[in-house]
N, CA, C and O of each residue as an XYZ file, in Angstrom:
820
protein
N      26.571    -35.295     95.154
C      26.552    -34.681     93.729
C      25.815    -33.313     94.230
O      26.129    -32.772     95.291
N      24.651    -32.734     93.226
C      23.987    -31.769     93.505
C      23.203    -31.522     94.128
O      22.338    -32.280     93.688
N      22.551    -30.753     95.267
C      21.660    -30.771     96.048
C      20.094    -31.165     95.231
O      19.760    -30.556     94.214
N      19.493    -31.926     95.660
C      17.955    -32.429     94.976
C      17.113    -31.492     95.527
O      17.663    -31.061     96.540
N      15.780    -30.836     95.309
C      14.526    -30.401     95.771
C      13.827    -30.024     94.579
O      14.268    -29.780     93.455
N      12.396    -30.018     95.125
C      11.317    -29.795     94.087
C      11.016    -30.755     93.514
O      11.555    -31.861     93.465
N       9.676    -30.163     92.815
C       8.980    -31.387     92.379
C       8.989    -30.732     90.463
O       9.314    -29.569     90.222
N       8.586    -31.712     89.348
C       8.881    -30.834     88.263
C       6.997    -31.313     87.906
O       6.354    -32.239     88.401
N       6.737    -30.695     87.304
C       5.212    -30.941     86.803
C       5.002    -30.679     85.410
O       5.285    -29.583     84.927
N       4.634    -31.401     84.892
C       4.511    -30.985     83.204
C       3.567    -30.076     83.254
O       2.669    -30.226     84.082
N       3.566    -28.907     82.355
C       3.009    -28.068     81.904
C       1.862    -28.369     80.697
O       1.147    -27.554     80.113
N       1.956    -30.012     80.518
C       1.059    -30.614     79.603
C       0.710    -29.786     78.136
O      -0.234    -29.850     77.348
N       2.059    -28.919     78.195
C       2.175    -28.382     76.429
C       3.570    -29.180     76.262
O       4.528    -29.129     77.034
N       3.427    -30.149     74.722
C       4.595    -30.496     74.083
C       5.320    -29.252     73.411
O       4.932    -28.133     73.074
N       6.390    -29.839     73.366
C       7.481    -28.921     73.067
C       7.275    -29.377     71.433
O       6.692    -30.358     70.972
N       8.007    -28.243     70.738
C       7.976    -27.727     69.377
C       8.405    -29.007     68.750
O       9.282    -29.613     69.366
N       7.894    -29.621     67.474
C       8.171    -30.562     66.764
C       9.846    -30.616     66.176
O      10.320    -29.506     65.932
N      10.443    -31.405     66.019
C      11.528    -31.767     65.697
C      11.619    -30.861     64.335
O      10.671    -30.500     63.637
N      13.175    -30.559     64.121
C      13.485    -29.922     63.040
C      14.145    -30.903     62.216
O      15.281    -30.924     62.690
N      14.118    -31.563     61.456
C      14.181    -32.777     60.923
C      14.837    -32.282     59.307
O      14.125    -31.675     58.507
N      15.996    -32.578     59.066
C      16.277    -32.029     57.766
C      16.124    -33.044     56.147
O      16.194    -34.265     56.285
N      15.976    -32.624     55.084
C      15.976    -33.225     54.227
C      16.158    -34.814     54.222
O      15.354    -35.651     53.813
N      17.694    -35.056     54.901
C      18.273    -35.977     54.832
C      17.515    -37.034     55.552
O      17.118    -38.108     55.098
N      17.338    -36.393     57.146
C      16.380    -37.016     58.236
C      15.758    -38.072     58.063
O      15.738    -39.250     58.421
N      14.931    -36.891     57.010
C      13.390    -37.499     56.981
C      13.656    -38.786     55.600
O      12.807    -39.677     55.554
N      14.333    -38.809     54.984
C      14.796    -39.723     53.944
C      15.383    -40.836     54.718
O      14.956    -41.978     54.549
N      16.367    -40.573     55.587
C      16.946    -42.148     56.209
C      15.751    -42.596     57.219
O      15.732    -43.799     57.479
N      14.831    -41.848     57.772
C      13.698    -42.393     59.042
C      12.747    -42.779     58.423
O      11.919    -43.511     58.964
N      12.623    -42.354     57.043
C      11.388    -42.912     56.066
C      11.041    -44.266     56.416
O      10.032    -44.615     57.028
N      12.066    -45.075     55.926
C      12.435    -46.904     55.852
C      13.290    -47.129     56.767
O      14.433    -47.475     56.467
N      12.915    -46.983     57.990
C      14.120    -47.839     59.192
C      14.028    -49.296     58.831
O      13.205    -49.925     58.166
N      14.909    -49.574     59.347
C      15.351    -51.457     59.174
C      14.454    -52.020     60.479
O      14.472    -53.233     60.688
N      13.610    -51.074     61.422
C      13.272    -51.521     62.814
C      11.849    -51.305     62.782
O      11.382    -50.517     61.959
N      11.153    -51.892     63.550
C       9.655    -51.370     63.945
C       9.299    -50.439     64.543
O       9.853    -50.210     65.619
N       8.371    -49.666     64.123
C       8.038    -48.000     65.358
C       7.937    -48.682     66.354
O       7.603    -49.847     66.141
N       8.147    -48.315     67.655
C       7.894    -48.763     68.998
C       6.875    -47.575     69.195
O       6.901    -46.440     68.720
N       5.691    -48.368     70.303
C       5.174    -47.440     70.753
C       5.480    -47.283     71.969
O       5.262    -48.190     72.772
N       6.135    -45.920     72.409
C       6.581    -45.322     73.200
C       5.548    -44.799     73.948
O       4.666    -44.063     73.505
N       5.689    -45.280     75.376
C       4.675    -44.373     76.362
C       4.586    -43.213     76.583
O       5.620    -42.572     76.767
N       3.527    -42.686     76.626
C       3.364    -41.286     76.887
C       4.344    -40.367     77.705
O       4.846    -39.399     77.135
N       4.612    -40.617     78.929
C       5.135    -40.092     80.087
C       6.867    -39.541     79.245
O       7.553    -38.553     79.505
N       7.147    -40.866     78.018
C       8.345    -40.485     78.105
C       8.656    -39.772     76.396
O       9.707    -39.832     75.759
N       7.689    -39.293     76.098
C       7.456    -38.379     74.746
C       7.729    -37.207     75.455
O       7.563    -37.002     76.657
N       8.236    -36.336     74.452
C       8.727    -34.775     74.646
C       7.602    -33.782     75.331
O       6.501    -33.456     74.887
N       8.354    -33.357     76.756
C       6.901    -32.217     76.960
C       8.054    -31.169     77.794
O       9.220    -31.481     78.032
N       7.537    -30.151     78.077
C       7.983    -28.762     78.487
C       7.424    -29.257     80.102
O       6.279    -29.662     80.301
N       8.478    -29.129     81.175
C       7.897    -29.342     82.455
C       8.552    -28.075     83.311
O       9.418    -27.394     82.762
N       8.174    -27.806     84.505
C       8.593    -27.023     85.520
C       9.880    -27.733     86.150
O       9.970    -28.895     86.547
N      10.876    -26.705     86.138
C      12.119    -27.213     86.575
C      12.570    -26.391     87.743
O      13.295    -25.450     87.418
N      12.261    -26.542     89.332
C      12.789    -26.192     89.944
C      14.452    -26.430     90.372
O      14.952    -26.072     91.438
N      14.840    -26.815     89.755
C      16.399    -27.098     90.148
C      17.065    -26.052     89.551
O      16.494    -25.387     88.687
N      18.754    -25.695     90.059
C      19.267    -24.454     89.671
C      20.948    -24.490     88.782
O      21.976    -23.832     88.941
N      20.495    -25.786     87.673
C      21.315    -25.721     86.726
C      21.080    -24.591     85.851
O      19.883    -24.410     85.627
N      21.826    -23.826     85.324
C      21.816    -23.113     84.268
C      20.928    -23.323     82.718
O      21.001    -24.427     82.179
N      20.253    -22.413     82.178
C      19.471    -22.991     80.855
C      21.216    -23.625     80.230
O      22.405    -23.655     80.549
N      20.479    -23.944     79.405
C      21.331    -24.614     78.111
C      22.213    -26.014     78.563
O      23.058    -26.588     77.876
N      21.679    -26.431     80.133
C      22.445    -27.360     80.772
C      21.765    -28.369     80.737
O      20.556    -28.302     80.959
N      22.398    -29.565     80.443
C      21.427    -31.318     80.194
C      21.550    -31.860     81.423
O      22.685    -31.956     81.889
N      20.862    -32.136     81.884
C      20.562    -33.071     82.995
C      20.009    -34.287     82.753
O      19.012    -34.272     82.031
N      20.463    -35.553     83.242
C      19.809    -36.649     83.067
C      19.546    -37.686     84.348
O      20.403    -38.404     84.863
N      18.701    -37.623     84.580
C      17.928    -38.500     85.569
C      17.724    -39.601     85.578
O      16.582    -39.993     85.342
N      19.049    -40.753     85.931
C      19.328    -41.905     85.752
C      17.918    -42.925     86.246
O      17.429    -43.861     85.613
N      17.601    -42.511     87.248
C      16.898    -43.391     87.817
C      15.124    -43.261     86.830
O      14.625    -44.302     86.403
N      14.518    -42.106     86.645
C      13.463    -41.799     86.239
C      13.356    -42.085     84.663
O      12.380    -42.294     83.944
N      14.955    -42.002     84.358
C      14.937    -42.559     82.746
C      14.494    -41.237     82.119
O      13.495    -41.151     81.404
N      15.287    -40.219     82.426
C      14.592    -38.785     81.818
C      15.701    -38.152     81.431
O      16.720    -38.488     82.034
N      15.817    -37.259     80.525
C      16.883    -36.437     80.561
C      16.192    -34.898     80.247
O      15.347    -34.810     79.356
N      16.520    -33.934     80.876
C      16.183    -32.678     80.682
C      17.231    -31.559     80.330
O      18.406    -31.533     80.696
N      16.603    -30.678     79.581
C      17.349    -29.730     78.752
C      16.395    -28.368     79.320
O      15.235    -27.987     79.161
N      17.791    -27.819     80.181
C      17.309    -26.335     81.051
C      16.592    -25.141     79.956
O      17.246    -24.605     79.061
N      15.728    -24.973     80.116
C      15.258    -23.717     79.625
C      15.226    -22.348     80.681
O      15.590    -22.493     81.848
N      14.740    -20.951     80.147
C      15.124    -20.424     80.971
C      13.700    -20.345     81.900
O      12.721    -21.072     81.732
N      13.816    -19.441     82.763
C      12.421    -19.098     83.456
C      11.842    -20.243     84.535
O      10.741    -20.128     85.075
N      12.615    -21.195     84.731
C      12.142    -22.541     85.336
C      11.528    -23.572     84.587
O      10.575    -24.199     85.051
N      12.040    -23.820     83.357
C      11.392    -24.495     83.000
C      12.310    -25.577     82.406
O      13.483    -25.572     82.780
N      11.907    -26.502     81.524
C      12.774    -27.738     80.733
C      12.107    -28.540     79.903
O      10.889    -28.707     79.842
N      13.127    -29.129     79.135
C      12.214    -29.770     78.340
C      12.736    -31.392     78.549
O      13.907    -31.763     78.477
N      11.507    -32.279     78.837
C      12.193    -33.714     79.233
C      11.712    -34.596     77.930
O      10.813    -34.629     77.089
N      12.716    -35.177     78.261
C      12.510    -36.454     77.444
C      13.073    -37.587     77.995
O      13.901    -37.714     78.897
N      12.235    -38.741     77.006
C      12.305    -39.782     77.956
C      13.620    -40.595     77.232
O      13.734    -40.389     76.024
N      14.766    -41.632     77.956
C      15.431    -42.109     77.434
C      15.854    -43.347     77.846
O      15.358    -43.909     78.822
N      16.809    -43.855     77.117
C      17.322    -45.591     77.664
C      18.745    -45.078     78.733
O      19.093    -43.910     78.557
N      19.338    -45.678     79.520
C      20.147    -45.327     80.230
C      20.776    -46.932     80.515
O      20.204    -48.013     80.369
N      22.488    -46.562     81.078
C      23.182    -47.909     81.078
C      22.973    -48.538     81.990
O      22.613    -47.984     83.029
N      23.147    -50.088     81.908
C      22.936    -50.928     82.941
C      23.976    -50.091     84.252
O      24.903    -49.286     84.164
N      23.269    -50.757     85.453
C      23.934    -49.921     86.398
C      25.726    -50.055     86.522
O      26.471    -49.137     86.861
N      26.081    -51.252     86.201
C      27.765    -51.236     86.034
C      27.956    -50.546     84.955
O      29.054    -49.999     85.049
N      27.423    -50.284     83.939
C      28.285    -49.640     82.709
C      28.204    -47.998     83.018
O      29.065    -47.221     82.605
N      27.173    -47.630     83.716
C      26.565    -46.400     83.083
C      27.602    -45.142     83.987
O      27.897    -45.204     85.180
N      27.904    -44.325     83.251
C      28.497    -43.187     83.419
C      27.405    -42.390     84.135
O      26.224    -42.166     83.867
N      28.449    -41.939     85.433
C      28.025    -40.531     86.383
C      28.732    -39.424     86.618
O      29.885    -39.675     86.970
N      28.433    -38.158     86.546
C      28.978    -37.250     87.261
C      28.835    -35.889     86.098
O      27.872    -35.984     85.337
N      29.786    -34.579     85.921
C      29.654    -33.389     85.521
C      30.619    -33.847     83.925
O      31.645    -34.527     83.928
N      30.132    -33.422     83.025
C      31.209    -33.696     81.681
C      30.438    -32.339     81.189
O      29.578    -31.612     81.687
N      31.233    -32.362     79.866
C      30.555    -31.256     79.092
C      30.601    -31.744     77.430
O      31.357    -32.641     77.056
N      29.905    -31.195     76.734
C      29.358    -31.489     75.429
C      31.096    -31.393     74.307
O      31.448    -30.293     73.883
N      31.532    -32.050     74.150
C      32.947    -32.103     73.768
C      32.756    -32.090     71.827
O      33.416    -31.414     71.037
N      31.732    -32.994     71.540
C      31.500    -32.926     70.020
C      30.004    -32.871     69.532
O      29.240    -32.743     70.489
N      29.624    -32.907     68.799
C      28.040    -32.985     68.032
C      28.203    -33.920     66.687
O      29.105    -33.480     65.975
N      27.668    -34.907     66.238
C      27.806    -35.185     65.020
C      26.565    -35.650     64.379
O      25.671    -36.227     64.999
N      26.539    -35.412     63.256
C      25.008    -36.342     62.413
C      25.372    -37.063     61.681
O      26.253    -37.100     60.823
N      24.340    -37.928     62.197
C      24.124    -39.780     61.611
C      25.837    -40.053     61.557
O      26.466    -40.072     60.499
N      26.382    -40.235     62.763
C      27.966    -40.719     63.263
C      28.283    -42.272     62.975
O      27.596    -43.231     63.327
N      28.937    -42.280     62.583
C      29.456    -43.455     62.193
C      29.808    -44.250     63.918
O      30.118    -43.516     64.856
N      29.712    -45.596     64.078
C      29.694    -46.098     65.495
C      31.210    -46.883     64.869
O      31.477    -47.339     63.757
N      32.074    -46.780     66.248
C      33.578    -47.459     66.270
C      33.216    -48.315     67.510
O      33.065    -47.614     68.511
N      33.005    -49.868     67.750
C      32.691    -50.274     69.252
C      34.005    -50.530     69.277
O      34.970    -50.741     68.542
N      33.586    -50.404     70.734
C      34.866    -50.401     71.652
C      35.607    -52.081     71.691
O      35.002    -53.096     71.346
N      36.911    -52.044     72.153
C      37.258    -53.552     72.477
C      36.491    -54.188     73.377
O      36.490    -55.414     73.491
N      35.705    -53.315     74.158
C      35.094    -53.795     75.629
C      33.896    -54.620     74.902
O      33.583    -55.807     74.987
N      33.280    -53.423     74.073
C      31.880    -53.876     73.155
C      32.296    -55.266     72.432
O      31.676    -56.257     72.819
N      33.172    -55.430     71.533
C      33.423    -56.183     70.852
C      33.666    -57.576     71.833
O      33.159    -58.651     71.514
N      34.265    -57.462     72.710
C      34.876    -58.460     73.559
C      33.021    -59.190     74.018
O      32.472    -60.243     73.691
N      32.636    -58.214     74.736
C      31.340    -58.463     75.373
C      30.110    -58.790     74.303
O      29.618    -59.865     74.644
N      29.535    -58.336     73.308
C      28.742    -58.224     72.691
C      28.682    -58.506     71.139
O      27.609    -58.643     70.552
N      30.001    -58.588     70.470
C      30.921    -58.498     69.275
C      30.378    -60.208     68.857
O      29.841    -61.125     69.478
N      30.913    -59.970     67.336
C      31.459    -59.339     66.761
C      31.066    -58.300     65.984
O      29.984    -58.485     65.428
N      31.596    -57.281     65.772
C      30.884    -55.992     64.687
C      31.999    -55.941     63.885
O      33.008    -56.645     63.860
N      31.612    -54.887     63.162
C      32.741    -54.566     61.958
C      33.441    -53.511     62.921
O      33.069    -53.004     63.979
N      34.454    -53.388     62.252
C      35.518    -52.255     62.799
C      34.833    -50.505     63.463
O      34.889    -49.951     64.561
N      34.184    -50.102     62.021
C      33.487    -49.490     61.770
C      31.864    -49.636     60.994
O      31.563    -50.358     60.044
N      31.134    -48.844     61.639
C      29.865    -49.237     60.886
C      29.445    -47.728     60.846
O      29.357    -46.947     61.794
N      29.174    -47.481     59.319
C      28.626    -46.544     58.923
C      27.424    -46.025     59.398
O      26.545    -46.760     59.846
N      27.306    -44.660     59.327
C      26.064    -43.855     59.961
C      24.844    -44.096     59.179
O      24.901    -44.363     57.979
N      23.547    -43.992     59.944
C      22.655    -44.395     59.440
C      21.450    -44.970     60.018
O      21.425    -45.125     61.239
N      20.243    -45.376     59.167
C      19.480    -45.793     60.296
C      19.437    -47.094     60.776
O      18.627    -47.388     61.655
N      20.015    -47.710     60.427
C      20.464    -49.380     61.010
C      21.339    -49.218     62.159
O      21.318    -50.025     63.089
N      22.535    -47.648     62.118
C      23.282    -47.688     62.697
C      22.691    -47.442     64.998
O      21.739    -46.793     65.430
N      23.790    -48.297     65.857
C      23.034    -48.225     67.139
C      22.915    -46.323     67.451
O      21.938    -45.754     67.938
N      23.945    -45.805     67.094
C      24.056    -44.202     67.436
C      22.995    -43.490     66.732
O      22.931    -42.264     66.825
N      22.049    -44.238     65.948
C      20.961    -43.178     65.314
C      21.453    -41.968     64.472
O      22.537    -41.790     63.916
N      20.398    -41.229     64.536
C      20.499    -39.700     64.274
C      21.518    -38.828     64.496
O      22.061    -38.145     63.627
N      21.837    -38.851     65.901
C      22.577    -37.575     65.876
C      23.559    -38.441     67.427
O      23.282    -39.534     67.921
N      24.545    -37.607     67.800
C      25.429    -37.991     68.445
C      26.321    -36.831     69.650
O      27.015    -35.881     69.287
N      26.152    -37.091     70.582
C      26.528    -35.904     71.446
C      27.352    -36.465     72.592
O      26.964    -37.029     73.615
N      28.944    -36.092     72.057
C      29.910    -36.610     72.785
C      30.364    -36.027     74.038
O      30.606    -34.823     74.121
N      30.517    -36.993     75.217
C      30.717    -36.049     76.755
C      31.985    -36.609     76.921
O      32.448    -37.747     76.830
N      32.636    -34.959     77.322
C      34.169    -34.929     77.622
C      34.314    -34.827     79.176
O      33.389    -34.495     79.918
N      35.585    -35.150     79.587
C      36.068    -34.761     80.862
C      37.084    -33.867     80.740
O      38.196    -34.296     80.432
N      36.909    -32.676     80.928
C      38.298    -31.813     80.567
C      38.336    -31.950     78.982
O      37.290    -31.854     78.341
N      39.633    -32.190     78.321
C      39.876    -32.569     77.186
C      39.756    -34.075     76.619
O      40.005    -34.495     75.489
N      39.301    -34.739     77.747
C      39.405    -36.495     77.573
C      38.158    -36.841     77.194
O      37.231    -36.448     77.902
N      37.805    -37.827     75.734
C      36.624    -38.402     75.533
C      36.408    -39.076     76.512
O      37.367    -39.703     76.964
N      34.997    -39.198     77.233
C      35.004    -40.438     78.240
C      34.284    -41.754     77.090
O      33.861    -42.851     77.457
N      34.313    -41.340     75.975
C      33.526    -42.799     75.191
C      31.770    -42.743     75.892
O      30.960    -43.650     75.704
N      31.568    -41.864     76.451
C      29.672    -41.851     76.777
C      29.403    -41.205     76.104
O      30.085    -40.191     75.959
N      28.017    -41.474     75.148
C      27.588    -40.207     74.218
C      25.533    -40.545     74.666
O      24.921    -41.577     74.941
N      25.166    -39.297     74.546
C      23.928    -39.095     74.144
C      23.466    -39.339     72.683
O      23.925    -38.729     71.717
N      22.678    -40.125     72.636
C      22.631    -40.579     70.831
C      21.162    -40.765     70.796
O      20.302    -40.577     71.657
N      21.075    -41.358     69.065
C      19.648    -41.942     69.406
C      19.632    -42.959     68.957
O      20.801    -43.184     68.645
N      18.800    -44.108     68.598
C      18.214    -45.514     68.521
C      17.561    -45.999     67.376
O      16.582    -45.554     66.778
N      18.581    -47.431     67.078
C      17.500    -47.799     66.528
C      16.964    -49.084     66.823
O      16.819    -49.987     65.999
N      16.580    -49.146     68.437
C      16.290    -49.663     69.062
C      14.948    -48.946     69.851
O      14.618    -49.553     70.870
N      14.157    -47.778     69.530
C      13.359    -47.502     70.369
C      12.159    -48.289     71.444
O      11.457    -47.502     72.081
N      12.011    -49.176     71.572
C      11.603    -49.824     72.276
C      11.729    -49.974     73.719
O      10.854    -50.119     74.572
N      13.226    -49.899     73.835
C      13.818    -49.520     75.215
C      13.680    -48.606     75.925
O      13.759    -48.594     77.153
N      13.379    -47.438     74.950
C      13.278    -46.264     76.114
C      12.571    -46.253     77.431
O      11.404    -46.645     77.417
N      13.049    -45.897     78.480
C      12.356    -45.761     79.643
C      13.140    -47.033     80.330
O      12.762    -47.364     81.454
N      14.144    -47.714     79.753
C      14.719    -49.053     80.219
C      16.053    -48.770     80.579
O      16.704    -47.942     79.942
N      16.632    -49.534     81.777
C      18.511    -49.541     81.613
C      18.629    -50.934     81.003
O      18.409    -52.055     81.462
N      19.040    -50.503     79.846
C      19.347    -51.616     79.010
C      20.901    -51.474     77.865
O      21.501    -52.363     77.260
N      21.138    -50.077     77.929
C      22.559    -49.997     77.039
C      23.549    -50.396     77.998
O      23.455    -50.786     79.162
N      24.835    -50.141     76.982
C      26.413    -50.405     77.782
C      26.519    -49.121     78.412
O      27.744    -49.156     78.527
N      26.232    -48.117     78.865
C      26.565    -46.872     79.354
C      25.908    -45.701     78.895
O      25.433    -44.822     79.614
N      25.909    -45.742     77.601
C      25.482    -44.376     76.645
C      23.951    -44.311     77.021
O      23.237    -45.208     77.469
N      23.650    -43.025     76.720
C      22.075    -42.558     76.927
C      21.437    -42.187     75.740
O      21.621    -41.067     75.262
N      20.595    -43.137     75.136
C      19.556    -43.249     74.135
C      18.463    -42.636     74.041
O      17.617    -42.713     74.931
N      18.262    -41.781     72.729
C      16.851    -41.118     73.102
C      16.370    -41.632     71.605
O      17.109    -42.170     70.780
N      14.998    -41.349     71.446
C      14.428    -41.674     70.212
C      14.964    -40.595     69.106
O      15.200    -39.417     69.372
N      15.064    -40.995     68.255
C      15.676    -40.268     66.883
C      15.332    -38.761     66.491
O      15.991    -37.788     66.122
N      13.721    -39.083     66.797
C      13.231    -37.516     66.799
C      13.316    -36.287     67.524
O      13.232    -35.099     67.212
N      13.592    -37.195     69.045
C      14.128    -36.219     70.166
C      15.800    -36.082     70.051
O      16.195    -35.016     70.524
N      16.745    -36.854     69.576
C      17.869    -36.707     69.520
C      17.964    -35.369     68.746
O      18.430    -34.318     69.185
N      17.394    -35.610     67.404
C      17.396    -34.540     66.509
C      17.128    -33.288     67.183
O      17.941    -32.364     67.142
N      15.862    -33.200     67.894
C      15.643    -31.430     68.638
C      16.527    -31.520     69.392
O      17.270    -30.579     69.111
N      17.070    -32.234     70.447
C      18.132    -31.875     71.804
C      19.157    -30.995     70.967
O      19.499    -29.846     71.244
N      19.666    -31.917     69.668
C      21.007    -31.903     69.003
C      20.928    -30.270     68.809
O      21.759    -29.466     69.230
N      19.716    -29.971     68.064
C      19.523    -28.534     67.353
C      19.622    -27.294     68.629
O      20.067    -26.159     68.461
N      19.170    -27.767     69.707
C      19.258    -26.719     70.908
C      20.804    -26.717     71.286
O      21.525    -25.721     71.242
N      21.139    -27.823     71.612
C      22.409    -27.687     72.990
C      23.652    -27.147     72.134
O      23.632    -27.053     70.907
N      24.742    -26.805     72.955
C      25.674    -26.296     72.284
C      26.981    -26.706     72.327
O      27.108    -27.162     73.464
N      27.933    -26.800     71.804
C      29.359    -27.418     72.177
C      29.501    -26.628     73.391
O      29.183    -25.453     73.576
N      30.126    -27.616     74.329
C      30.796    -26.807     75.926
C      29.630    -27.136     76.572
O      29.938    -27.517     77.702
N      28.529    -27.174     76.422
C      27.235    -27.063     77.240
C      27.718    -27.946     78.600
O      28.507    -28.845     78.309
N      27.387    -27.847     80.006
C      27.365    -28.481     81.051
C      26.445    -29.779     81.024
O      25.230    -29.580     81.049
N      26.934    -31.163     80.972
C      25.939    -32.157     81.273
C      25.958    -32.736     82.637
O      27.060    -33.161     82.984
N      25.120    -32.833     83.372
C      24.863    -33.856     84.633
C      24.367    -35.258     84.405
O      23.471    -35.609     83.637
N      24.966    -35.860     85.056
C      24.400    -37.235     84.917
C      24.154    -37.741     86.485
O      25.091    -38.051     87.220
N      22.936    -37.773     86.838
C      22.706    -38.057     88.274
C      23.260    -39.747     88.134
O      23.184    -40.485     87.152
N      23.881    -40.051     89.620
C      24.138    -41.479     89.837
C      22.977    -42.365     90.448
O      22.442    -41.871     91.441
N      22.554    -43.447     90.070
C      21.551    -44.418     90.718
C      21.133    -44.196     92.006
O      22.019    -44.155     92.860
N      19.846    -44.023     92.396
C      19.568    -43.661     93.743
C      19.651    -42.052     94.112
O      19.514    -41.589     95.245
N      19.897    -41.331     92.944
C      19.998    -40.108     93.430
C      18.988    -39.100     92.319
O      19.496    -38.096     91.819
N      17.804    -39.414     92.065
C      17.045    -39.022     91.480
C      16.454    -37.590     91.350
O      16.140    -37.287     92.501
N      16.141    -36.542     90.506
C      16.058    -35.349     90.654
C      14.687    -35.069     91.179
O      14.358    -33.985     91.660
N      13.817    -36.227     91.047
C      12.439    -35.979     91.588
C      11.736    -36.728     92.681
O      11.131    -37.800     92.698
N      12.055    -35.670     93.738
C      11.883    -36.362     94.902
C      10.395    -36.042     95.171
O      10.098    -36.616     96.219
N       9.522    -35.491     94.762
C       7.940    -35.698     94.519
C       7.751    -36.270     92.961
O       8.552    -36.247     92.026
N       6.328    -36.814     93.038
C       6.099    -37.079     91.486
C       5.341    -35.935     90.678
O       5.346    -35.820     89.452
N       4.496    -34.867     91.862
C       3.716    -33.895     91.651
C       2.553    -34.374     90.837
O       2.518    -35.590     90.649
N       1.633    -33.676     90.339
C       0.883    -34.071     89.613
C       0.811    -34.684     88.294
O       1.518    -34.252     87.383
N      -0.218    -35.935     88.076
C       0.307    -36.635     86.665
C      -0.150    -35.416     85.689
O      -0.928    -34.473     85.833
N       0.796    -35.922     84.489
C       0.662    -35.392     83.421
C      -0.273    -35.994     82.665
O      -0.259    -35.741     81.460
N      -1.131    -36.777     83.118
C      -2.478    -36.929     82.041
C      -3.502    -36.021     82.466
O      -4.598    -35.968     81.908
N      -3.228    -35.420     83.282
C      -4.449    -34.657     83.597
C      -5.207    -34.597     84.646
O      -6.193    -33.860     84.653
């Protein structure tokens, strides 16, 4: 994979609030799930980013359960995520092939067999497992079937629990969605290849 190095240290400055539409606020005002208390380390922060990915790139650190959106001048926005169980996780380099707001969910045959039965299509909304936004990962012109998306189970942020996709809090995936561009590069590090070779000073100060 890519060379690893440097330590990422938070600047203790939270990133800007997610810019939610009126529809977002309406759908998220009465979610059918409990609001989870996500540990502060998995909330959105601006951090130092010494790696060489270009601004606009997404990097997912599977081991640390973080997603980085690379900014100019050696900074990144770090979000906490839930990642796939090891046997089902995607790793490698992909591109953003599609972006969708409140996407419908079409369970794959494998998910139907393993976790179903589910309806053939689940309409987008707060009860939908894909949450508020879907960022679809492609390799070339082929849909990998892996997504970065919101969740209706925010209590799992920071864990390896999903069927391979990368889950974010709905507030965070809205924030990321507003920043990322179609065809942006997405790097997903495999287990055992964390981007954080040092922990750096605690974000708690």
